[in-house]
ZAKOL-431478 format. One record per residue (C-alpha): x, y, z; chain. Coordinates in steps of 0.5 Angstrom, whole numbers. Layout:
BEGIN
((X Y Z) A)
...
END
This chain:
BEGIN
((0 0 0) A)
((3 7 -2) A)
((2 12 3) A)
((2 20 1) A)
((6 25 4) A)
((3 29 10) A)
((2 36 9) A)
((5 41 14) A)
((0 46 17) A)
((5 52 16) A)
((1 55 11) A)
((2 56 4) A)
((9 60 2) A)
((11 63 -4) A)
((18 62 -8) A)
((20 68 -4) A)
((18 65 3) A)
((13 70 4) A)
((6 67 7) A)
((0 69 3) A)
((-3 73 9) A)
((4 77 10) A)
((4 85 8) A)
((7 86 1) A)
((14 89 2) A)
((14 97 2) A)
((19 99 -4) A)
((24 103 -1) A)
((24 110 -4) A)
((31 113 -7) A)
((35 119 -5) A)
((32 123 -10) A)
((25 121 -9) A)
((26 123 -1) A)
((30 130 -3) A)
((28 132 -10) A)
((25 139 -10) A)
((26 140 -2) A)
((29 147 -1) A)
((36 148 2) A)
((32 151 9) A)
((29 144 9) A)
((35 141 11) A)
((37 142 19) A)
((44 141 21) A)
((46 135 24) A)
((47 134 31) A)
((48 128 36) A)
((44 132 41) A)
((38 132 36) A)
((32 127 36) A)
((30 125 29) A)
((24 121 26) A)
((23 117 20) A)
((23 123 14) A)
((27 128 18) A)
((31 132 13) A)
((38 133 15) A)
((45 136 13) A)
((51 133 15) A)
((58 136 15) A)
((62 130 11) A)
((56 127 8) A)
((52 132 5) A)
((44 132 5) A)
((40 126 8) A)
((34 124 10) A)
((32 119 16) A)
((30 112 13) A)
((29 109 20) A)
((31 109 27) A)
((33 104 32) A)
((34 106 39) A)
((40 111 39) A)
((41 110 32) A)
((38 114 26) A)
((39 110 19) A)
((40 116 14) A)
((40 116 6) A)
((45 120 3) A)
((47 121 -4) A)
((52 116 -4) A)
((48 111 1) A)
((46 109 8) A)
((50 111 14) A)
((48 110 21) A)
((49 116 25) A)
((47 117 33) A)
((42 121 35) A)
((38 123 42) A)
((31 119 42) A)
((26 123 44) A)
END
């Protein structure tokens, strides 16, 4: 007598490992999409003592203009024209 394989109850997953019920992944905006058309006055000078939120525009003395794309504790992930950098900030 031939037995069939028992299916797991883990749900149906696509080829990328995502479940049908998972939220679709958000496409990350590019540097140009975040900063395009923003006047120079919109970019606040970067300071370690400042508190930032996602979408905050800042101007760094070494890296130039950037936008905060993520926050984890005291680390702000900032997207600059030449890529992402991790910068410190004071959570607020």
